[in-house]
PQR file with spaces between the fields and no chain letter, atoms N, CA, C, O and H, PARSE charges and radii, in Angstrom:
ATOM       1  N    MET     1       9.045   -1.324    9.916 -0.4000 1.5000
ATOM       2  CA   MET     1       8.135   -0.391    9.285 -0.0000 2.0000
ATOM       3  C    MET     1       7.728    0.088    8.010  0.5500 1.7000
ATOM       4  O    MET     1       8.891    0.325    7.686 -0.5500 1.4000
ATOM       5  N    ALA     2       7.337    0.299    7.402 -0.4000 1.5000
ATOM       6  CA   ALA     2       6.306    0.503    6.031 -0.0000 2.0000
ATOM       7  C    ALA     2       7.355    2.318    5.472  0.5500 1.7000
ATOM       8  O    ALA     2       7.577    3.180    6.323 -0.5500 1.4000
ATOM       9  H    ALA     2       6.392    0.106    7.666  0.4000 1.0000
ATOM      10  N    SER     3       7.510    2.375    4.965 -0.4000 1.5000
ATOM      11  CA   SER     3       8.028    4.156    4.655 -0.0000 2.0000
ATOM      12  C    SER     3       8.101    3.801    2.724  0.5500 1.7000
ATOM      13  O    SER     3       8.471    2.737    2.229 -0.5500 1.4000
ATOM      14  H    SER     3       7.330    1.675    4.273  0.4000 1.0000
ATOM      15  N    VAL     4       7.647    5.004    1.983 -0.4000 1.5000
ATOM      16  CA   VAL     4       7.503    5.619    1.197 -0.0000 2.0000
ATOM      17  C    VAL     4       8.579    5.993   -0.149  0.5500 1.7000
ATOM      18  O    VAL     4       8.748    7.203   -0.300 -0.5500 1.4000
ATOM      19  H    VAL     4       7.346    5.869    2.385  0.4000 1.0000
ATOM      20  N    VAL     5       9.221    5.205   -1.007 -0.4000 1.5000
ATOM      21  CA   VAL     5      10.355    5.304   -1.258 -0.0000 2.0000
ATOM      22  C    VAL     5      10.045    5.895   -3.044  0.5500 1.7000
ATOM      23  O    VAL     5       8.917    5.912   -3.536 -0.5500 1.4000
ATOM      24  H    VAL     5       9.083    4.222   -0.885  0.4000 1.0000
ATOM      25  N    GLY     6      11.204    6.299   -3.722 -0.4000 1.5000
ATOM      26  CA   GLY     6      10.738    7.121   -4.764 -0.0000 2.0000
ATOM      27  C    GLY     6      11.395    6.227   -6.035  0.5500 1.7000
ATOM      28  O    GLY     6      12.236    5.605   -5.387 -0.5500 1.4000
ATOM      29  H    GLY     6      12.121    6.285   -3.322  0.4000 1.0000
ATOM      30  N    LYS     7      11.549    5.785   -7.339 -0.4000 1.5000
ATOM      31  CA   LYS     7      12.532    5.323   -7.434 -0.0000 2.0000
ATOM      32  C    LYS     7      12.180    5.877   -8.745  0.5500 1.7000
ATOM      33  O    LYS     7      11.001    5.868   -9.100 -0.5500 1.4000
ATOM      34  H    LYS     7      10.865    6.290   -7.866  0.4000 1.0000
ATOM      35  N    ARG     8      13.387    6.506   -9.724 -0.4000 1.5000
ATOM      36  CA   ARG     8      13.396    6.604  -10.724 -0.0000 2.0000
ATOM      37  C    ARG     8      13.711    5.961  -12.128  0.5500 1.7000
ATOM      38  O    ARG     8      14.734    5.346  -12.430 -0.5500 1.4000
ATOM      39  H    ARG     8      14.344    6.513   -9.435  0.4000 1.0000
ATOM      40  N    ILE     9      12.667    6.221  -12.889 -0.4000 1.5000
ATOM      41  CA   ILE     9      12.149    5.070  -14.236 -0.0000 2.0000
ATOM      42  C    ILE     9      11.940    6.228  -15.365  0.5500 1.7000
ATOM      43  O    ILE     9      11.085    7.112  -15.406 -0.5500 1.4000
ATOM      44  H    ILE     9      11.836    6.721  -12.643  0.4000 1.0000
ATOM      45  N    ASN    10      12.931    5.950  -16.206 -0.4000 1.5000
ATOM      46  CA   ASN    10      13.203    6.704  -17.987 -0.0000 2.0000
ATOM      47  C    ASN    10      12.977    8.312  -17.241  0.5500 1.7000
ATOM      48  O    ASN    10      12.052    9.044  -17.591 -0.5500 1.4000
ATOM      49  H    ASN    10      13.625    5.232  -16.173  0.4000 1.0000
ATOM      50  N    GLY    11      13.776    8.621  -16.391 -0.4000 1.5000
ATOM      51  CA   GLY    11      13.379   10.070  -15.569 -0.0000 2.0000
ATOM      52  C    GLY    11      12.147   10.689  -15.604  0.5500 1.7000
ATOM      53  O    GLY    11      11.739   11.717  -16.145 -0.5500 1.4000
ATOM      54  H    GLY    11      14.528    8.027  -16.107  0.4000 1.0000
ATOM      55  N    ARG    12      11.584    9.746  -14.831 -0.4000 1.5000
ATOM      56  CA   ARG    12      10.051    9.922  -14.274 -0.0000 2.0000
ATOM      57  C    ARG    12      10.566    9.508  -12.460  0.5500 1.7000
ATOM      58  O    ARG    12      11.513    8.765  -12.203 -0.5500 1.4000
ATOM      59  H    ARG    12      11.915    8.911  -14.392  0.4000 1.0000
ATOM      60  N    THR    13       9.630   10.235  -11.330 -0.4000 1.5000
ATOM      61  CA   THR    13       9.627    9.420  -10.526 -0.0000 2.0000
ATOM      62  C    THR    13       8.478    8.957  -10.156  0.5500 1.7000
ATOM      63  O    THR    13       7.472    9.663  -10.223 -0.5500 1.4000
ATOM      64  H    THR    13       8.860   10.839  -11.539  0.4000 1.0000
ATOM      65  N    TYR    14       8.439    7.389   -9.599 -0.4000 1.5000
ATOM      66  CA   TYR    14       7.295    6.983   -9.356 -0.0000 2.0000
ATOM      67  C    TYR    14       7.474    6.347   -7.603  0.5500 1.7000
ATOM      68  O    TYR    14       8.475    5.753   -7.204 -0.5500 1.4000
ATOM      69  H    TYR    14       9.255    6.815   -9.545  0.4000 1.0000
ATOM      70  N    TYR    15       6.166    6.678   -6.708 -0.4000 1.5000
ATOM      71  CA   TYR    15       6.774    5.937   -5.599 -0.0000 2.0000
ATOM      72  C    TYR    15       5.569    4.882   -5.474  0.5500 1.7000
ATOM      73  O    TYR    15       4.516    4.560   -6.023 -0.5500 1.4000
ATOM      74  H    TYR    15       5.353    7.162   -7.032  0.4000 1.0000
ATOM      75  N    TYR    16       6.588    4.479   -4.159 -0.4000 1.5000
ATOM      76  CA   TYR    16       6.131    3.027   -3.947 -0.0000 2.0000
ATOM      77  C    TYR    16       5.626    3.159   -2.418  0.5500 1.7000
ATOM      78  O    TYR    16       5.712    4.271   -1.896 -0.5500 1.4000
ATOM      79  H    TYR    16       7.444    4.740   -3.713  0.4000 1.0000
ATOM      80  N    LEU    17       5.118    2.107   -1.696 -0.4000 1.5000
ATOM      81  CA   LEU    17       4.867    1.987   -0.277 -0.0000 2.0000
ATOM      82  C    LEU    17       5.888    0.568    0.266  0.5500 1.7000
ATOM      83  O    LEU    17       5.284   -0.502    0.337 -0.5500 1.4000
ATOM      84  H    LEU    17       5.048    1.204   -2.119  0.4000 1.0000
ATOM      85  N    VAL    18       6.897    0.569    0.515 -0.4000 1.5000
ATOM      86  CA   VAL    18       7.419   -0.505    0.792 -0.0000 2.0000
ATOM      87  C    VAL    18       7.796   -0.763    2.628  0.5500 1.7000
ATOM      88  O    VAL    18       7.952    0.112    3.479 -0.5500 1.4000
ATOM      89  H    VAL    18       7.388    1.439    0.457  0.4000 1.0000
ATOM      90  N    GLU    19       7.869   -2.547    2.825 -0.4000 1.5000
ATOM      91  CA   GLU    19       7.931   -2.648    3.888 -0.0000 2.0000
ATOM      92  C    GLU    19       9.215   -3.986    3.760  0.5500 1.7000
ATOM      93  O    GLU    19       9.249   -5.012    3.080 -0.5500 1.4000
ATOM      94  H    GLU    19       7.742   -3.258    2.133  0.4000 1.0000
ATOM      95  N    PRO    20      10.314   -3.303    4.898 -0.5600 1.5000
ATOM      96  CA   PRO    20      11.430   -4.236    4.729  0.2800 2.0000
ATOM      97  C    PRO    20      11.237   -5.020    5.980  0.5500 1.7000
ATOM      98  O    PRO    20      10.639   -4.773    7.028 -0.5500 1.4000
ATOM      99  N    ALA    21      11.996   -6.147    5.511 -0.4000 1.5000
ATOM     100  CA   ALA    21      12.492   -7.042    6.953 -0.0000 2.0000
ATOM     101  C    ALA    21      13.486   -7.449    6.983  0.5500 1.7000
ATOM     102  O    ALA    21      14.414   -7.014    6.302 -0.5500 1.4000
ATOM     103  H    ALA    21      12.482   -6.347    4.660  0.4000 1.0000
ATOM     104  N    ARG    22      13.587   -8.679    8.022 -0.4000 1.5000
ATOM     105  CA   ARG    22      15.376   -9.525    7.639 -0.0000 2.0000
ATOM     106  C    ARG    22      14.761  -10.821    7.333  0.5500 1.7000
ATOM     107  O    ARG    22      13.850  -11.415    7.909 -0.5500 1.4000
ATOM     108  H    ARG    22      12.832   -9.033    8.576  0.4000 1.0000
ATOM     109  N    VAL    23      15.433  -11.121    6.339 -0.4000 1.5000
ATOM     110  CA   VAL    23      15.729  -12.338    5.784 -0.0000 2.0000
ATOM     111  C    VAL    23      17.199  -13.226    5.374  0.5500 1.7000
ATOM     112  O    VAL    23      18.058  -13.180    4.493 -0.5500 1.4000
ATOM     113  H    VAL    23      16.173  -10.639    5.871  0.4000 1.0000
ATOM     114  N    GLU    24      16.905  -14.011    6.549 -0.4000 1.5000
ATOM     115  CA   GLU    24      17.970  -14.494    6.337 -0.0000 2.0000
ATOM     116  C    GLU    24      19.152  -14.117    6.875  0.5500 1.7000
ATOM     117  O    GLU    24      20.230  -14.559    6.477 -0.5500 1.4000
ATOM     118  H    GLU    24      16.207  -14.048    7.265  0.4000 1.0000
ATOM     119  N    GLY    25      18.971  -12.958    8.166 -0.4000 1.5000
ATOM     120  CA   GLY    25      19.797  -12.206    8.461 -0.0000 2.0000
ATOM     121  C    GLY    25      20.197  -10.673    7.955  0.5500 1.7000
ATOM     122  O    GLY    25      20.742   -9.823    8.658 -0.5500 1.4000
ATOM     123  H    GLY    25      18.096  -12.598    8.489  0.4000 1.0000
ATOM     124  N    ARG    26      19.875  -10.554    6.839 -0.4000 1.5000
ATOM     125  CA   ARG    26      19.500   -9.286    5.808 -0.0000 2.0000
ATOM     126  C    ARG    26      18.891   -8.585    5.141  0.5500 1.7000
ATOM     127  O    ARG    26      18.869   -8.996    3.981 -0.5500 1.4000
ATOM     128  H    ARG    26      19.433  -11.245    6.268  0.4000 1.0000
ATOM     129  N    PRO    27      18.168   -7.372    5.349 -0.5600 1.5000
ATOM     130  CA   PRO    27      17.290   -6.580    5.500  0.2800 2.0000
ATOM     131  C    PRO    27      16.486   -6.616    3.808  0.5500 1.7000
ATOM     132  O    PRO    27      17.207   -6.037    2.996 -0.5500 1.4000
ATOM     133  N    ARG    28      15.597   -6.994    3.380 -0.4000 1.5000
ATOM     134  CA   ARG    28      14.914   -7.094    2.238 -0.0000 2.0000
ATOM     135  C    ARG    28      13.697   -6.520    2.549  0.5500 1.7000
ATOM     136  O    ARG    28      13.181   -6.382    3.658 -0.5500 1.4000
ATOM     137  H    ARG    28      15.010   -7.464    4.040  0.4000 1.0000
ATOM     138  N    ILE    29      13.089   -6.038    0.910 -0.4000 1.5000
ATOM     139  CA   ILE    29      11.916   -5.699    0.851 -0.0000 2.0000
ATOM     140  C    ILE    29      11.031   -6.695    0.754  0.5500 1.7000
ATOM     141  O    ILE    29      10.862   -7.179   -0.365 -0.5500 1.4000
ATOM     142  H    ILE    29      13.509   -6.150    0.009  0.4000 1.0000
ATOM     143  N    VAL    30      10.268   -7.225    1.896 -0.4000 1.5000
ATOM     144  CA   VAL    30       9.271   -7.898    1.539 -0.0000 2.0000
ATOM     145  C    VAL    30       7.793   -8.036    1.110  0.5500 1.7000
ATOM     146  O    VAL    30       7.151   -9.050    0.838 -0.5500 1.4000
ATOM     147  H    VAL    30      10.405   -6.831    2.805  0.4000 1.0000
ATOM     148  N    ALA    31       7.259   -6.104    1.134 -0.4000 1.5000
ATOM     149  CA   ALA    31       6.026   -6.236    0.377 -0.0000 2.0000
ATOM     150  C    ALA    31       6.538   -4.825   -0.453  0.5500 1.7000
ATOM     151  O    ALA    31       7.461   -4.081   -0.119 -0.5500 1.4000
ATOM     152  H    ALA    31       7.781   -5.280    1.356  0.4000 1.0000
ATOM     153  N    GLN    32       5.762   -4.720   -1.481 -0.4000 1.5000
ATOM     154  CA   GLN    32       5.809   -3.551   -1.837 -0.0000 2.0000
ATOM     155  C    GLN    32       4.606   -2.870   -2.413  0.5500 1.7000
ATOM     156  O    GLN    32       4.157   -3.714   -3.188 -0.5500 1.4000
ATOM     157  H    GLN    32       5.013   -5.324   -1.752  0.4000 1.0000
ATOM     158  N    ARG    33       3.824   -1.801   -2.469 -0.4000 1.5000
ATOM     159  CA   ARG    33       2.814   -1.382   -3.449 -0.0000 2.0000
ATOM     160  C    ARG    33       2.937    0.077   -4.238  0.5500 1.7000
ATOM     161  O    ARG    33       3.514    1.097   -3.865 -0.5500 1.4000
ATOM     162  H    ARG    33       4.189   -1.115   -1.839  0.4000 1.0000
ATOM     163  N    TYR    34       2.300   -0.144   -5.282 -0.4000 1.5000
ATOM     164  CA   TYR    34       2.465    0.736   -6.224 -0.0000 2.0000
ATOM     165  C    TYR    34       1.527    2.342   -5.504  0.5500 1.7000
ATOM     166  O    TYR    34       0.391    2.299   -5.032 -0.5500 1.4000
ATOM     167  H    TYR    34       1.831   -0.973   -5.585  0.4000 1.0000
ATOM     168  N    LEU    35       2.353    3.554   -5.609 -0.4000 1.5000
ATOM     169  CA   LEU    35       1.402    4.428   -5.349 -0.0000 2.0000
ATOM     170  C    LEU    35       1.126    5.388   -6.654  0.5500 1.7000
ATOM     171  O    LEU    35       0.050    5.916   -6.935 -0.5500 1.4000
ATOM     172  H    LEU    35       3.276    3.590   -5.992  0.4000 1.0000
ATOM     173  N    GLY    36       1.975    5.455   -7.155 -0.4000 1.5000
ATOM     174  CA   GLY    36       2.234    6.378   -8.694 -0.0000 2.0000
ATOM     175  C    GLY    36       2.987    7.539   -8.395  0.5500 1.7000
ATOM     176  O    GLY    36       3.729    7.727   -7.431 -0.5500 1.4000
ATOM     177  H    GLY    36       2.849    5.026   -6.927  0.4000 1.0000
ATOM     178  N    SER    37       2.654    8.453   -9.532 -0.4000 1.5000
ATOM     179  CA   SER    37       3.352    9.195   -9.308 -0.0000 2.0000
ATOM     180  C    SER    37       3.201   10.650   -8.682  0.5500 1.7000
ATOM     181  O    SER    37       2.015   10.738   -8.363 -0.5500 1.4000
ATOM     182  H    SER    37       2.052    8.300  -10.316  0.4000 1.0000
ATOM     183  N    ALA    38       4.023   12.121   -8.280 -0.4000 1.5000
ATOM     184  CA   ALA    38       3.749   12.821   -7.328 -0.0000 2.0000
ATOM     185  C    ALA    38       2.067   13.468   -7.606  0.5500 1.7000
ATOM     186  O    ALA    38       1.272   13.912   -6.778 -0.5500 1.4000
ATOM     187  H    ALA    38       4.986   12.050   -8.539  0.4000 1.0000
ATOM     188  N    ASP    39       1.903   13.276   -9.410 -0.4000 1.5000
ATOM     189  CA   ASP    39       0.584   14.067   -9.245 -0.0000 2.0000
ATOM     190  C    ASP    39      -0.359   13.279   -9.126  0.5500 1.7000
ATOM     191  O    ASP    39      -1.360   13.939   -8.847 -0.5500 1.4000
ATOM     192  H    ASP    39       2.549   12.916  -10.082  0.4000 1.0000
ATOM     193  N    ASP    40      -0.703   11.658   -9.220 -0.4000 1.5000
ATOM     194  CA   ASP    40      -1.130   10.823   -8.906 -0.0000 2.0000
ATOM     195  C    ASP    40      -1.612   11.011   -7.570  0.5500 1.7000
ATOM     196  O    ASP    40      -2.818   11.027   -7.323 -0.5500 1.4000
ATOM     197  H    ASP    40       0.110   11.122   -9.447  0.4000 1.0000
ATOM     198  N    ILE    41      -0.469   11.196   -6.443 -0.4000 1.5000
ATOM     199  CA   ILE    41      -0.738   11.028   -5.212 -0.0000 2.0000
ATOM     200  C    ILE    41      -1.482   12.289   -4.845  0.5500 1.7000
ATOM     201  O    ILE    41      -2.536   12.224   -4.211 -0.5500 1.4000
ATOM     202  H    ILE    41       0.511   11.184   -6.643  0.4000 1.0000
ATOM     203  N    ALA    42      -0.950   13.442   -5.235 -0.4000 1.5000
ATOM     204  CA   ALA    42      -1.735   14.864   -5.070 -0.0000 2.0000
ATOM     205  C    ALA    42      -2.911   14.634   -5.571  0.5500 1.7000
ATOM     206  O    ALA    42      -3.646   14.811   -4.599 -0.5500 1.4000
ATOM     207  H    ALA    42      -0.095   13.495   -5.750  0.4000 1.0000
ATOM     208  N    ALA    43      -3.674   14.312   -6.593 -0.4000 1.5000
ATOM     209  CA   ALA    43      -4.807   14.269   -6.675 -0.0000 2.0000
ATOM     210  C    ALA    43      -5.201   12.860   -5.968  0.5500 1.7000
ATOM     211  O    ALA    43      -5.619   12.274   -6.967 -0.5500 1.4000
ATOM     212  H    ALA    43      -3.077   14.169   -7.382  0.4000 1.0000
ATOM     213  N    ALA    44      -5.298   12.227   -5.246 -0.4000 1.5000
ATOM     214  CA   ALA    44      -5.835   11.461   -4.547 -0.0000 2.0000
ATOM     215  C    ALA    44      -6.288   12.105   -3.260  0.5500 1.7000
ATOM     216  O    ALA    44      -7.330   12.255   -2.621 -0.5500 1.4000
ATOM     217  H    ALA    44      -4.959   12.702   -4.434  0.4000 1.0000
ATOM     218  N    PHE    45      -5.133   12.383   -3.194 -0.4000 1.5000
ATOM     219  CA   PHE    45      -5.666   13.381   -1.902 -0.0000 2.0000
ATOM     220  C    PHE    45      -6.042   14.964   -1.863  0.5500 1.7000
ATOM     221  O    PHE    45      -5.892   15.630   -0.838 -0.5500 1.4000
ATOM     222  H    PHE    45      -4.288   12.261   -3.713  0.4000 1.0000
ATOM     223  N    ASP    46      -6.556   15.512   -3.106 -0.4000 1.5000
ATOM     224  CA   ASP    46      -7.325   16.500   -3.076 -0.0000 2.0000
ATOM     225  C    ASP    46      -8.953   15.835   -3.469  0.5500 1.7000
ATOM     226  O    ASP    46      -9.918   16.453   -3.019 -0.5500 1.4000
ATOM     227  H    ASP    46      -6.678   14.972   -3.938  0.4000 1.0000
ATOM     228  N    GLY    47      -9.162   14.764   -4.185 -0.4000 1.5000
ATOM     229  CA   GLY    47     -10.142   14.110   -4.120 -0.0000 2.0000
ATOM     230  C    GLY    47     -10.449   13.619   -5.635  0.5500 1.7000
ATOM     231  O    GLY    47     -11.381   12.904   -6.005 -0.5500 1.4000
ATOM     232  H    GLY    47      -8.378   14.262   -4.550  0.4000 1.0000
ATOM     233  N    GLY    48      -9.428   14.188   -6.397 -0.4000 1.5000
ATOM     234  CA   GLY    48      -9.732   13.725   -7.518 -0.0000 2.0000
ATOM     235  C    GLY    48     -11.103   14.092   -8.647  0.5500 1.7000
ATOM     236  O    GLY    48     -11.491   13.447   -9.620 -0.5500 1.4000
ATOM     237  H    GLY    48      -8.671   14.769   -6.096  0.4000 1.0000
ATOM     238  N    GLY    49     -11.528   15.159   -8.165 -0.4000 1.5000
ATOM     239  CA   GLY    49     -12.873   15.810   -8.457 -0.0000 2.0000
ATOM     240  C    GLY    49     -13.965   14.599   -8.641  0.5500 1.7000
ATOM     241  O    GLY    49     -14.915   14.844   -9.385 -0.5500 1.4000
ATOM     242  H    GLY    49     -11.213   15.683   -7.374  0.4000 1.0000
ATOM     243  N    SER    50     -13.909   13.505   -8.110 -0.4000 1.5000
ATOM     244  CA   SER    50     -14.797   12.665   -7.899 -0.0000 2.0000
ATOM     245  C    SER    50     -14.978   11.982   -6.528  0.5500 1.7000
ATOM     246  O    SER    50     -14.077   11.893   -5.694 -0.5500 1.4000
ATOM     247  H    SER    50     -13.137   13.306   -7.505  0.4000 1.0000
ATOM     248  N    ALA    51     -16.550   11.389   -6.340 -0.4000 1.5000
ATOM     249  CA   ALA    51     -16.675   10.949   -4.842 -0.0000 2.0000
ATOM     250  C    ALA    51     -16.130    9.700   -5.082  0.5500 1.7000
ATOM     251  O    ALA    51     -16.084    9.149   -6.183 -0.5500 1.4000
ATOM     252  H    ALA    51     -17.282   11.461   -7.018  0.4000 1.0000
ATOM     253  N    PRO    52     -15.661    9.201   -3.885 -0.5600 1.5000
ATOM     254  CA   PRO    52     -15.279    7.662   -3.357  0.2800 2.0000
ATOM     255  C    PRO    52     -16.085    6.828   -4.036  0.5500 1.7000
ATOM     256  O    PRO    52     -17.291    7.073   -4.068 -0.5500 1.4000
ATOM     257  N    THR    53     -15.519    5.625   -4.736 -0.4000 1.5000
ATOM     258  CA   THR    53     -16.542    4.407   -5.265 -0.0000 2.0000
ATOM     259  C    THR    53     -16.249    3.412   -4.443  0.5500 1.7000
ATOM     260  O    THR    53     -15.185    3.334   -3.830 -0.5500 1.4000
ATOM     261  H    THR    53     -14.540    5.425   -4.709  0.4000 1.0000
ATOM     262  N    VAL    54     -17.240    2.535   -4.374 -0.4000 1.5000
ATOM     263  CA   VAL    54     -16.800    0.786   -3.731 -0.0000 2.0000
ATOM     264  C    VAL    54     -15.958    0.617   -4.865  0.5500 1.7000
ATOM     265  O    VAL    54     -16.095    1.135   -5.973 -0.5500 1.4000
ATOM     266  H    VAL    54     -18.105    2.598   -4.872  0.4000 1.0000
ATOM     267  N    PRO    55     -15.028   -0.200   -4.451 -0.5600 1.5000
ATOM     268  CA   PRO    55     -13.952   -1.531   -5.256  0.2800 2.0000
ATOM     269  C    PRO    55     -15.014   -2.707   -5.710  0.5500 1.7000
ATOM     270  O    PRO    55     -16.018   -3.023   -5.071 -0.5500 1.4000
ATOM     271  N    ALA    56     -14.715   -3.097   -6.549 -0.4000 1.5000
ATOM     272  CA   ALA    56     -15.729   -4.193   -7.161 -0.0000 2.0000
ATOM     273  C    ALA    56     -15.321   -5.629   -6.322  0.5500 1.7000
ATOM     274  O    ALA    56     -16.106   -6.379   -5.742 -0.5500 1.4000
ATOM     275  H    ALA    56     -13.900   -2.840   -7.068  0.4000 1.0000
ATOM     276  N    ASP    57     -14.433   -5.711   -6.398 -0.4000 1.5000
ATOM     277  CA   ASP    57     -13.380   -6.579   -5.506 -0.0000 2.0000
ATOM     278  C    ASP    57     -12.362   -6.190   -4.540  0.5500 1.7000
ATOM     279  O    ASP    57     -12.078   -4.996   -4.633 -0.5500 1.4000
ATOM     280  H    ASP    57     -13.795   -5.101   -6.869  0.4000 1.0000
ATOM     281  N    SER    58     -11.801   -6.750   -3.749 -0.4000 1.5000
ATOM     282  CA   SER    58     -10.793   -6.639   -2.445 -0.0000 2.0000
ATOM     283  C    SER    58      -9.816   -7.583   -2.236  0.5500 1.7000
ATOM     284  O    SER    58     -10.347   -8.688   -2.126 -0.5500 1.4000
ATOM     285  H    SER    58     -12.032   -7.720   -3.673  0.4000 1.0000
ATOM     286  N    ARG    59      -8.133   -7.652   -2.091 -0.4000 1.5000
ATOM     287  CA   ARG    59      -7.821   -8.719   -1.798 -0.0000 2.0000
ATOM     288  C    ARG    59      -7.000   -8.156   -0.156  0.5500 1.7000
ATOM     289  O    ARG    59      -6.531   -7.060    0.152 -0.5500 1.4000
ATOM     290  H    ARG    59      -7.702   -6.754   -2.180  0.4000 1.0000
ATOM     291  N    HIS    60      -7.087   -9.216    0.478 -0.4000 1.5000
ATOM     292  CA   HIS    60      -6.771   -9.338    1.512 -0.0000 2.0000
ATOM     293  C    HIS    60      -5.298   -9.823    2.053  0.5500 1.7000
ATOM     294  O    HIS    60      -4.977  -11.002    2.203 -0.5500 1.4000
ATOM     295  H    HIS    60      -7.467  -10.106    0.228  0.4000 1.0000
ATOM     296  N    LEU    61      -4.438   -8.647    2.325 -0.4000 1.5000
ATOM     297  CA   LEU    61      -2.887   -9.190    2.122 -0.0000 2.0000
ATOM     298  C    LEU    61      -2.361  -10.047    3.831  0.5500 1.7000
ATOM     299  O    LEU    61      -1.452  -10.869    3.945 -0.5500 1.4000
ATOM     300  H    LEU    61      -4.699   -7.689    2.203  0.4000 1.0000
ATOM     301  N    ALA    62      -3.027   -9.656    4.667 -0.4000 1.5000
ATOM     302  CA   ALA    62      -3.183  -10.017    5.921 -0.0000 2.0000
ATOM     303  C    ALA    62      -4.184  -10.650    6.230  0.5500 1.7000
ATOM     304  O    ALA    62      -5.249  -10.045    6.111 -0.5500 1.4000
ATOM     305  H    ALA    62      -3.765   -8.988    4.574  0.4000 1.0000
ATOM     306  N    PHE    63      -4.223  -12.179    6.771 -0.4000 1.5000
ATOM     307  CA   PHE    63      -5.552  -13.237    6.760 -0.0000 2.0000
ATOM     308  C    PHE    63      -5.519  -12.897    8.848  0.5500 1.7000
ATOM     309  O    PHE    63      -6.540  -12.972    9.531 -0.5500 1.4000
ATOM     310  H    PHE    63      -3.357  -12.670    6.868  0.4000 1.0000
ATOM     311  N    GLY    64      -4.678  -12.690    9.191 -0.4000 1.5000
ATOM     312  CA   GLY    64      -4.780  -12.527   10.650 -0.0000 2.0000
ATOM     313  C    GLY    64      -5.543  -11.186   11.181  0.5500 1.7000
ATOM     314  O    GLY    64      -6.149  -11.371   12.237 -0.5500 1.4000
ATOM     315  H    GLY    64      -3.848  -12.629    8.636  0.4000 1.0000
ATOM     316  N    ALA    65      -5.594  -10.357   10.841 -0.4000 1.5000
ATOM     317  CA   ALA    65      -5.972   -8.948   11.296 -0.0000 2.0000
ATOM     318  C    ALA    65      -8.030   -9.318   10.654  0.5500 1.7000
ATOM     319  O    ALA    65      -9.002   -8.824   11.225 -0.5500 1.4000
ATOM     320  H    ALA    65      -5.103  -10.206    9.984  0.4000 1.0000
ATOM     321  N    VAL    66      -8.084   -9.944    9.832 -0.4000 1.5000
ATOM     322  CA   VAL    66      -9.618  -10.091    9.432 -0.0000 2.0000
ATOM     323  C    VAL    66     -10.066  -11.632   10.482  0.5500 1.7000
ATOM     324  O    VAL    66     -11.249  -11.745   10.803 -0.5500 1.4000
ATOM     325  H    VAL    66      -7.294  -10.345    9.368  0.4000 1.0000
ATOM     326  N    ALA    67      -9.346  -12.405   10.809 -0.4000 1.5000
ATOM     327  CA   ALA    67      -9.841  -12.933   11.408 -0.0000 2.0000
ATOM     328  C    ALA    67      -9.932  -12.704   13.271  0.5500 1.7000
ATOM     329  O    ALA    67     -10.500  -13.401   14.112 -0.5500 1.4000
ATOM     330  H    ALA    67      -8.385  -12.313   10.549  0.4000 1.0000
ATOM     331  N    ALA    68      -9.101  -11.409   13.426 -0.4000 1.5000
ATOM     332  CA   ALA    68      -9.365  -10.825   14.805 -0.0000 2.0000
ATOM     333  C    ALA    68     -10.389  -10.340   14.894  0.5500 1.7000
ATOM     334  O    ALA    68     -10.898  -10.372   16.014 -0.5500 1.4000
ATOM     335  H    ALA    68      -8.640  -10.842   12.743  0.4000 1.0000
ATOM     336  N    VAL    69     -11.164   -9.666   13.760 -0.4000 1.5000
ATOM     337  CA   VAL    69     -11.947   -8.800   13.821 -0.0000 2.0000
ATOM     338  C    VAL    69     -13.397   -9.722   13.758  0.5500 1.7000
ATOM     339  O    VAL    69     -14.339   -9.451   14.503 -0.5500 1.4000
ATOM     340  H    VAL    69     -10.751   -9.639   12.850  0.4000 1.0000
ATOM     341  N    TRP    70     -13.441  -10.795   12.813 -0.4000 1.5000
ATOM     342  CA   TRP    70     -14.218  -11.310   12.818 -0.0000 2.0000
ATOM     343  C    TRP    70     -14.599  -12.191   14.263  0.5500 1.7000
ATOM     344  O    TRP    70     -15.725  -12.194   14.761 -0.5500 1.4000
ATOM     345  H    TRP    70     -12.675  -11.014   12.208  0.4000 1.0000
ATOM     346  N    ALA    71     -13.333  -12.984   14.856 -0.4000 1.5000
ATOM     347  CA   ALA    71     -13.972  -12.986   16.297 -0.0000 2.0000
ATOM     348  C    ALA    71     -14.171  -12.308   16.977  0.5500 1.7000
ATOM     349  O    ALA    71     -14.752  -12.864   17.910 -0.5500 1.4000
ATOM     350  H    ALA    71     -12.419  -12.982   14.451  0.4000 1.0000
ATOM     351  N    THR    72     -14.017  -11.054   17.187 -0.4000 1.5000
ATOM     352  CA   THR    72     -14.606   -9.796   17.741 -0.0000 2.0000
ATOM     353  C    THR    72     -15.960   -9.849   17.546  0.5500 1.7000
ATOM     354  O    THR    72     -16.791   -9.691   18.441 -0.5500 1.4000
ATOM     355  H    THR    72     -13.546  -10.603   16.429  0.4000 1.0000
ATOM     356  N    LEU    73     -16.218  -10.085   16.301 -0.4000 1.5000
ATOM     357  CA   LEU    73     -17.519   -9.440   16.004 -0.0000 2.0000
ATOM     358  C    LEU    73     -18.657  -10.855   16.324  0.5500 1.7000
ATOM     359  O    LEU    73     -19.849  -10.574   16.452 -0.5500 1.4000
ATOM     360  H    LEU    73     -15.544  -10.213   15.574  0.4000 1.0000
ATOM     361  N    GLU    74     -18.205  -12.388   16.443 -0.4000 1.5000
ATOM     362  CA   GLU    74     -19.189  -13.418   17.032 -0.0000 2.0000
ATOM     363  C    GLU    74     -19.360  -13.202   18.392  0.5500 1.7000
ATOM     364  O    GLU    74     -20.113  -13.821   19.143 -0.5500 1.4000
ATOM     365  H    GLU    74     -17.237  -12.615   16.339  0.4000 1.0000
ATOM     366  N    ARG    75     -18.508  -12.159   18.699 -0.4000 1.5000
ATOM     367  CA   ARG    75     -18.767  -12.185   20.443 -0.0000 2.0000
ATOM     368  C    ARG    75     -19.935  -11.295   21.059  0.5500 1.7000
ATOM     369  O    ARG    75     -20.137  -11.296   22.274 -0.5500 1.4000
ATOM     370  H    ARG    75     -17.896  -11.656   18.089  0.4000 1.0000
């Protein structure tokens, strides 16, 4: 289950979304995504004063979900 973890770097706290899993019987972080500082996260929730934009590109981290949706759409 993913969770939000704060890391203190040079006196400032930055937040990451981490996904732990067991690797060779030991818990390890297998995926980590940077969320930003508390101010960055608050600005994102408040809308940041600008309209949402369409990203120029995207990166799919899990192929299985995309394949399942594609198969459902083809039916």
